[in-house]
N, C-alpha and C positions, 0 to 999 in steps of 0.2 A: 258647838256648845251643847251640853246636856240640857234636857228639858227642865225648865225652871219649876220650882216649888210654888205653885200658884196660891196667892193669899186671898184674892177676891176675883170673882167672875161676874160679869154683868151681861145678860143676854139681850139680844135684839136692840143693839145700840146703832144709831146712825152716825157714821163718820163722814165728815164733809171735808173735801180737799179739792181745790180748784173749782169750787161751786158745784161739784158732783157728789151726790150722796151715795153711800154704800152701807148696806145693812149687814151687821155681823155681831160677833161676840167679843167683849173686851175683857181681857184677863190681866191682872196685876200681880207681879212677883216682887221680890225684894229689890231687884235691879232693873226690871224691864216692864214696859207696857206692851202687851201683845194683842193685836187686833186680828181676829180670824173671821174670814168671810168666804162664802155665805155662812149664815149662822147655823148652829146645830139644829135649830128647829126646822129649817128648810132641808138640810141634808138628810135628816132622819126620815122625812117624808118622801124624799126623792133620792134614791141611792146614786143616780147618775151624777148628782151635783157633788158627790164626795171627791170625784176626780178633779174637780176645778177649785177645790178649797185652797185658799192662800192664807199665809200668815205674814204680818208686817210687825217687826220688832222695833221698839223705840227705847233706847237706854235712858233711864231717868236723869243721868248726869249731864246729858246734853240739852236738857230743858233750860231755856233762857227766859221764858215768860209763860206763866200759867194763870189763866183768869177764869174764875167761876162766875157763871151768870145764872143765879137762882131765879126762878119764876114761880108765882103762885099757881096752883092747879087750875084755878078758874080762868086763867089767861088763855089757855089753849096753846101756849108756846112752851116747848120742852126746855127744861133746864139744860145748860150746856157747859162744857169745859173747853176753852180755846187754848191751844198750846203752840208756842213758837219754839222750835228746836235750834240748837247752835248751827246745825247744818242747813238752816234756812228752809226746813220743812215746816209747813203750817197745817194743822189739823184741828177740826172742831168736832167734839163728840156730843151728840144730843141724847140725853137720857129720858127714860119714860117717867121718872119721878124726881122730885127735888132731893129726897133723901139719898138716893143712889148717887146723884151728882156730887153731893157734899161728902159722902163717904169716900168716893174715889179721889176727890180733890184733897182731902185731909191725908189720905194714905200716900199719895204721890208726894205731898209736901213733907211728910215725915221721913220719906226715904231719900230726900234731896238736901234741903236746907237745914234739917235738924239732926244730921248725923253727928256733928260735933268733933269728928276725928277722921284723919286721912285714912287710917287703917280700916275704916268701915266701908271704903269704896270697893267697887266691883273687882278691882285688880287683885285684891288680897284673897279673893275666893275663886277667881276664874282659873280654870285649868282646861287645856284643849283635850279633845277626846283621846283616850289611850290609843297608841299605835298610829295616830294620825300623822301626816307629814309635818305638821306644825309642832307636835310634841317631840319630834326627833331633832329639832333645831334649837340650839341655845343662842338666842339673839344677843345676849349680854356679852358674848365673846367676840362679836363682830368688830368692835372698835378697840384697838390697842394703840395707845398714844405713842409708845415707842416704835411700833411697826409703821405707823403713819408718818412720823418724822424721819424714820429710816428710809421710807419711800421717797421723801423729799431730800435725802442725802445727809441727814443729821442723826448722829448717834453718840453714845459715850466714847466711842473710839475715833471720832472725827472732829475733835476740838480744833484741828488745824483749819477746818472749813469756816471758822469764825463764830460758831455757835456751840453751846453745850446744854445739857439737860440738868437743871438745878432741882434738888429735892428740898429746897428751903421751905416749901409749903406742904411737905409730905403728911403732916398732921393737921393741915388747914389752919394753923395758928397764925401764920404770916399774913394770909389774906383769905378769910373764910369763904368768900364767894368765888375764888379762883380755883383752877384745877390743882391737883397734888403735884404734878410735874410741870415745870415752867421751862421754856426754851429761851435762853438769854445769851447775850454776847459772851464769847469765851473769855475776853479780857476783863469782864466785870465780875468781881467777887460777890459772894453772898453778903458780906459786910456792907458793900456799897448798895446792894439791893435794899437792905434794911433802912439805910438812911434815905434812899430815894423814895421808899414807900410812904413816908410821912408826908410827901408832897402830892400824892395822888389820892383822889377820893376812894375810900374803902381799900386802900393799899393795893389798888389794881394797877400795878406798874406796867410800863411798856414791855411786852413780851411777844415772841414770834408766833404767828399762826400759819404763815405760808412763805415758802422759798421757791422762787421760779426755777425750774430745772434747766433752763437754757441760759439765762443771763445772771442767775444767782441773786436777783433783786428780791426784796422781801416786802411782806405786809405784816406789820406789827399792830397791836391794839392795846388800849389802856383806857383809863377813865380820865376825867378832867383834872387839871392841876388845881392847886389851892393857893393862888396868890393873894386873894382877898383884897380888901380896900387899901391895904398897905403895900400891895404889889411885891409880896415876898418872892424870893427866888430860892432855888435849891440846886447847888452845884452838882450833887450826885445825880439828880434827875437829868440835868443837862448833859452830864457825862454819859448816862445810860442811853438817852435818846441819840446822842452823837454816835455812840458805839453801835447801836442798832442800824444806823444808816451807813456805817463804815465797815461793818464786820465782813460782809461779802466782798467789798471793794478791796480790802487788804488781802483777802485770800486770792482774788483774781489778779492782783498785781496792779490795781488801778491807783488812782490818786486818793490819798487819805482825806477824810472830811474834817480833819482837825483844823484845817485852814479855813477861816471864815470867808464867806462869799456874800455878795449883796443880797439883802432880804428886805421885803417891804416892812415898814414900821407896823407895830401892833394895831394901829388904827386903820391900816389900809385893808380894804376888802378886795382881795385879789381873787375874784370868783372864777375867772377863766383866763389863764395865761396864754398870751399870743392868740392864735386862732384855732384852738383845739376843737374838734367836733366829736362829741360822744356818740354819734351814730356810727362810728367806725371809720369815717373818712379821715385822711391825713394828708399833709403836704407831701410833695414829691420827695423832698429830702428825707422825711421820715420813712417813706416807703423804701428808699434806697438803703437807709440805715437798717431797716428790718430785714431786707433781703441779705445784707451783708452778715447779719447776726445769725439768722437761722437758715440761710441758703447754702451752707456748707463751707464758707470761707472762714477759717478759724485762725486767729492771731495769737502768737505766743510772745512772752517777754524774753528778750535775748539773753538776759542775765540769769533769771530764775527758771526759765523754761515753763512758767505757769501760763495758763490760758488767759488772754486778755479779752474782755467783752467790749466791743466797740460801742461807744456812746453810753457806757455804764455810768450810773449816778449822775444823770444829766440834770435833773431838777427834782430833788427829793422834796417830799410834801408831807406836811402835817394837816390832816383833814379834821375839821371840827364840823360835825354833822348838823349842829344847831343853827338857828338863825343868828345873825351877828349880834343884834341887840340883846338877845337872850343870854348869849355867852358872857357879855360884859356885865349884864345885870346880875348875874350870879355872884359877881365879886362882892355885892352888898351883904351876902350871907357867908362869905368866906371861901367861895369857890372862884371860878372864872375860866380863863383860857391862857394859853402861852403868850408871854411877852417875847415877840420874835427878835428883840434886841439881844436876847440871851440864847437864841436858837438860830444863829445866822447860817447854819449849814443846811437850812431848809426854808421853804416858803409855806405860807398858810392859806388854806382855802376853806370857806364856810359854804356848806351845802344847803342851808336854809330848809332843812327837813323839820317839820313841826313835831311837837311833843305828843306824848301818849293821849293827852286829853283831847287835842284837836283830832287825832286819828279815831278815837272812840266816838266822838260826836259826828264825824264824817260817816262812819259805819251806821250810826243810829239813823241818819238821814236816808241812807240806802234802805235800811229796814223799814222805815216809814213809807218808802216808795213801793214796797212789795208786801206789806204786812197783811193785806186782805187776800192773800193767796189761798186761804182755806174756804172763804165764802164767795169768792169772785173768780171767774175765769178770765178776767180782763188782764191785759199786759200791765207792767209796772207804770207808775207815774213818772213820765220822762222828765218833767220839770224838777221833781225832787231828786231824781238821779243826778241831774246836772248840778243842782245846788249842793250836793254832797261833796263835790270835788274829789271824789275817791280816785278817779282816773288821774287827776292832777297829782295826787300824792304818790300813786304808783309810778307815774312817769318820772317824778322827782327822785325817787329812790333808785330807779333804774339809771337815770342820768348820772347821779352821784357815783354809783357803782361802776359805770362805764368809764368815768373819769379816772378812777383808781386803777382799773384794769388797763387803761391806755397808758398811764404813767409807768406801770410796772412792765407790761408786756411789749410796749412799742417804744416808749421813751427811756426804758431801762433805768428806772428810778425806784427808790424805796418810798414807801408810804406808811405813815403812822395814823391810825384812825381812833377817834374817840368822840363821844357825845357828852352826856352828863356822867353817868356811872359806868358806861361802857358795856351795857348788856342788852340794850334795845336797838337803837339806830346803828350802833357799832356792829352788832351781830348781823343786821340786815346787810350793811355795806360790805363787811368782810366776807360773808358767805357768798353774796351775789357776785362780787368781783372775782373770787376764786372760781365760781361756776363759769364765768366768762373766760378765765385764763387757762383752766386745766381740764382737758377732756375726761380725765379720770373721775372728776366729780359729776360728770354727766352720765355716768353709768349708774346702775341701781345700787351696787355696793358703795361706790364712791359718794353718791348723794347721801347715803346713810352715814358714812364716815364724816361728811361735811356737817350734817346736822348734829351728830354726836360731839364733834370737835368745837365748832363755833357757836353752837347754841346751848347744848347741855353741859359740856365741860366748862365753858367759859361763863356759865352762870346766868343765862337768861331765866328770869323768874317765871317759869311756866305756871306754877301754882297761883302766884299773885296776879299775873296777867290773864289767866284763864278762869279763875274763880271756881275751882273744882268742887268746893263744898257748897256752892250755890249761896243764895241770900234770900231772906224772908221777903224783901221788897219785890222779888220776882214772882211772888204768889199773891194775887189780889182777888178781891170779891167785888164784882160790879153791882153796886146797889141799884143802879138805874134799871137793871133788868127786872126788878121786882114789879115794875109797872107793866110788864108783860110784852115788851117790845122785842122784836127779833133783831139779830145782828145784821147790820147793813154795811156794805163796803164804805170805808172812809169815815165812819162815825167813831166816837170815842168809846172804845171797848175795854177800857181799863188798862190799856197798855201805853198810855201817854208817857212821854219822856219825863224822867225825874231830873229836875234841875239841882245842881249841886248847891249845898248850903254855904260852901266856901266863899262864894262871891258876895254873900251878904255880910257887910262889915269890912273893916280895913284889913289889909294883908299884913301879917306880922313877918318881918324879914329876919328876925333874930331868933336865937335859941329859945326853946320853950321846954318846960318840964313835961315828961311823959308820965303815964299812969304809974309806971314802975319806979319813978323818981330819977331816972337817968336823963342826962342832958341829951336832947335830940334836936335835930334840924330836919328840914325837908328838902330833898333835892329837887332838881328842875322838873322831874317827872312826878312829883308829889309823893315820893316814897320816903317814909321815915328812915332816918339814918341814925343808928345807935353809935355813940362814941366809943362804947366798949365792944366786947365780943358779942356776936350774934346770939340770940336766944336758942334754946334747945329745939330739937325737931318738933316736939309736941306743942310748942308754944307758937302763938302768933300766926296760926294757920287759918283764921277766920277770913272769909271773903270780904274784901273792901271794894265796893262797886266803882269807886273813883280811881282805883288802881288797875282795873281791867282795861285792856287795850288790845286791838287786833294786830300786834307787832309781828308775830309769827305768821298770821294770816296774810299780811302784806308781803312777807317773804315768799310764801307759796304762790301768791297772786303774781308777783314779779317773775318767779320761775315759770309760771304758766305762760306769761307773755313771751319769754325767751323760747319756750317750747313751741308755742304757736307760730312764732316768726322763723324758727329754725327747726322744722319738724323732723329732720333727719339726723340731728346732732345729739339727741338724747335717747338713751336706752329705755328709760321709763316713759310711760304714757300719762295722759291727763288724768285718768282714773286713779293712778297711783297718788298723785298730789291731792285729789279729792278725798280719797280714803285716809291719807295721812292727816289731813285736816280734821276729819271726823274723829280719828282716834286720839288726837290731842285733847279732845273734850270727853270722849266716851269713858275714860278712866277704867277701861277694860284691861289695860296693860300698865306696868309700872314705869315705863320709859319716861313719860312726861310729868310724873308726880314730883312734888317738892320744887324748890327754887334753885338748887345748885348741887354740885357734886358732893359736897360735904354732907348735906342733909340726906341725900339718897344713900350715901355710904352708911351713915348712922342708922338709917331706917332699915338697912339690910335688904334693899329691894331686890338684889340679884338672887337672894335666897328665898324671898317670900312672894315674889311676883314674876310674871312672864314678861319678856321683851316684845314690843310690837314688831320688831324686825323679823322675828320668827314667822309672824303672820304673813308678812310680805314675801319673804324668801320662799316660803312653802307654797305660795301661789304665784310664782314668778311669771308664768305664762299669762296670767290675767293682767299683769302690770307692765308687760313688755311692749315697747313701741315697735310695730311691724315695719316702720319706715327707717329705723335706725341704721346708720352707716358708721361703723367704727373706724373707718379709714381716716388717718390724720396726715395731711400733706399740705405744707404751707405754700406749695407751688400750684395747687389746684383750687380754684375758686369754689367756695362752699365746703371745703374740707380743711380749712386752716385750723391751727390749734386754738387761736383766739376767736371768739365771736362777740359781737356787740349788739345791743338792742336798737331797734328803731323806735325812738322815744315819741315819734309822731304817729305811731301805729299801735297804740295801746287800746285794748278792747275790754269790755266787761267779761269776766269769767262766768259766762251764763250757766254753764253746767253746775257750778257750785251753788248758784242761786236757784237751781231747779227751774230754769227758764230756757226758752229756745233762743238761738242766736238772733233771730229776727225780733223777738220781743225786747231783748236788751240792747242789741247793736244795730237794729234796722236803720235808724236814722244816721248813725255813724258810718255804716257801710255805704249808704246812699250818698252821703256828702263826700266821702272819699272817692267814690266812683265818679261823681260830678267833677271833683277837683282834677281827677286824671283826664277827664274829657276836656276840661278847660286848658290844662297844660298841653295836651296833644294839639289842640287848635292853635295855641300860642306858638308852639314850636313849628307847626306847619306854616303858620303865618310868617314867622321870622325867616324860615327857609325860602318862602316864596318872595319875600321882600329882597333878600340877598341875591336872588337869581335875576332880579330886574336890573337893567342898566340905569345908572345914576343920571337923571335928567336935570336940566337947569331948573332951579327953584325948589328942588326936592331936598330932603334932609340927607346929609352925608353922615353915615354912622360913625365916621372917624372925626367929624367936625365937632366943634364946641359951640352950640347955639346959645350958650349963656352970655349975656351982655357983660356980666361982671367978671368973666374970665374964669369962673370956677368950673372944674371939670364936671361933666354930666355923665350919667349912666346911659349906656347904649342899649338898644333893644335886642342885642344878640347875645346877652349873657346866658349862661347855661340855665335851663329850666330847673326850678327847685322841685324836690319831691312833693307830691300832693300831701296836704295836711288833712287828717280826719277832723270832724267837728270837735270843738273843745280842745284841740291840740294845735295851737298856733305855732308859727315858725319860731324856732328857738334862737334867741340872740346869743351869739358867741357860745353856742352849745349848752346854754342854761335851760333848765326845764321850765317852760312856760306854757300853760294851757289857757286858751281863751274860751268864752262861752260859745254855744251853738249859734247865738244870734249874730256874733261878729262874722262867723263863717258864712252864714246865710246872706249877710249884707254884701260880702265880697263876691260871692258866687252867683247871686241872683240879680239879673238886670233890672234896672228901674227902681231899686230900693235905696240907692245912695249915689252920691257923686262918684264918677269913675276916676277920681284923682289918683288913687294908687296905681291903677293900670296905665294912666296917662303919663306917669312920671318918667318913662323911658324915651319919650319923644318930645319934640318941641311943642309947646302949648299952641293949640289952634291948628295943628297940622292935620287936615282931614285925609291926607293921602298916606300918612305914616302907618307904622305897624299897628298902633292902637286902633286906628280906623278899620283896618282889615280884621283885626281880632273882634272888634265890637260888632261888625257886620255878621261874623260867623256865630258869635255867642247869641245873638238875638234869635237865632233859629232853634236854640236848645230849650227843651222843656225842663228847666232847672228846678222850678218849684215843684213840679210833679215828681221828679226823681228824688227830690229831697224829702218830701213829706208824704209820698204816696205809698211807700212800702212799710209793712210791719205794723200798721196802726189798725187795730180792730180786726185783724185777721185771726185765723185759727191758731191757737197756741200750740197745738200738736202734742199736748201733754195729757197723760192719763192720770186719774186720781190715785189709784192704788195698784199700778201695774208692776211695781218693784218693791224692794225692801226699803223701809223707812231710813235705814242708815246709809243707803246708797242714793237715796233719792237727791283883782284885787287883793292881793295880800292886805291884811289889816294894817292899821297905823302902828307906829312903833310902841305907843302906849298900850294898845290892845295886845300886841305880841308879847310885851313884857308881862301883862296880866295873865295871858294864857300860860306862859312858862311858869308863873309863880302860883298857879292855882293850887289849892289845897295847903298852902303855907299859912297856917293859922286857923 
């Protein structure tokens, strides 16, 4: 980037990060804050220091909180500006005078929350250096919707495959938040689509996003239906969903889905059918079925000669990402969920993923745990980290995505995904499940295509969820500082959480008049829904803090978990994900501006801005995973086409939070290691017990000691995988994370009754397996291993060594209130 035109320069400013001060000069341009150290006053006197001069650039648009602390001259305490950036960088600048601090604060504020228009963002003035590698790449050309679906086997010339490309939305009048080209079943006409659209929120009808290359099964996505309190139905919508589930079946010569099959009633919460495990394990019958499908044995229909997919369309699924109570509560305002009496060709599953408000509050708790990173070198507040439930949310999203991938890739079924409007949780689940299913999306270009397709093209509201134009509430003046006190870790520094005014007063569940006079309602995520056509690009771009949520952040975090657990299966590295996260907020490129494809088209972003993908592709070597193995072989363990997450092995993405692994995950890693040791001793104990001859009076593992005649569990069952802290064993594959305290109670001797370990043997049997295990556990230093590492140790972080840019479920009533926040 060319040198910025500096507007203000402040000499001899102390910058504080990680409790370590650094003296330098602060320069402010129209788009950046640049800190240069050592200061010019020192380099001019000592020429040798010029060789060690460094610059740290901070983009104004990634500021998430800025607090001015003015102090009177008589206090002896310098006035300061404390800044928290979106990439979790924390810096405090101490000025020599109050006037300079106020001048810098007002300038930064004017270049962020007072811009008033999207076209004043950095992206509209940024140009890469001439003749640079980045300038020679047009990142806008990387994603071609026709080319991507041609890769999946679908094109204008392949209607016989069961799918066609519809141009019904070519001018975005059919569904303003959907892409221009929609992939729909071949036997469904555009006229049927128009009738079906009236039954889906925002006219976001079921449409194809992924077709499996091996078994032809599909992932489709849409928004919630509109049954309302009168339980309306729509025959065209039912026909469209049925066609989505049967399109590939008819091409493959399988059984049509027009024949109804048994389905649970709409009040049934079928969270996990049979004994599926989203950690990748499966029954032996499923393994045999998968071997038959991808192992080279291909079956053909004797009459038509078409290929038959063994086990195809086994259990088609409609996935509602929301909690059950929330889905039904939406019927009060005209929305709701499918009545499965009318969709008997599929089953329904609720994933219980919380809404944007819960996720935002979760991240705010994480921020509270690390918010003193500028003035303190101490590790994060572990108690606040645990209370945030952030890892629980990430595990839940991964678990739901794995369920979808398992249905499509292993059980050979079709899946339809939706949440409320189909652009937040739906995008997370759709993209992550495809990442698990298709190795192409695990390449650098493939991941870019995935983001373009399932996030940008399908209308995730990046502008609304990211708050690119900032907000005045993010800039505060701390009046307490006038007393002359210095900032101390943990005190109120003006960055206290702002509670929503929406919870004060009764919630209004019915339509209300907007300022423009249009009838509007609010969806489950708190987003105003216009009954007419969306406003023009220039309108309604102001940041609304209650609509900001880390939805895409969670997708990148979940991708990081997959990369960490499967380090050889991804072409890109962790730094690629971190830099992508940064550029979502930097506004340096036009890729993530605006809320949907229509708005970006009307703003002519391809002509006026650069694409972020040119940045990454021109620096491919920086973002390539050295451990990547591109080989795909379903007969070699570790090289299969499909990969699944270990939902009991979720960790903090410590690099993103600018912390060390020990600071963020020290306790988690220690508890996981302890659990492995306990499991090893349990397995060794079981083996030793089996090797002993059965003596009179001892417990026979095949006997039934229960006097009631009920079968009992034996002590030789397979050992379960160790669970890290806060990640309890999952019941029937569902995502459940318990607190660290529960793990501590289970693994630490003497803290609780040993009943759970004693349940595998007869009560009071001192010679059984539990007695042997208890004897061995008593010698382990579990408490030391659990709490001795990572607390109070060296952080291993430097203050300014690199660039700033790289640096119980609630009750049902509470859940309903969370889902209905901002309605009214």
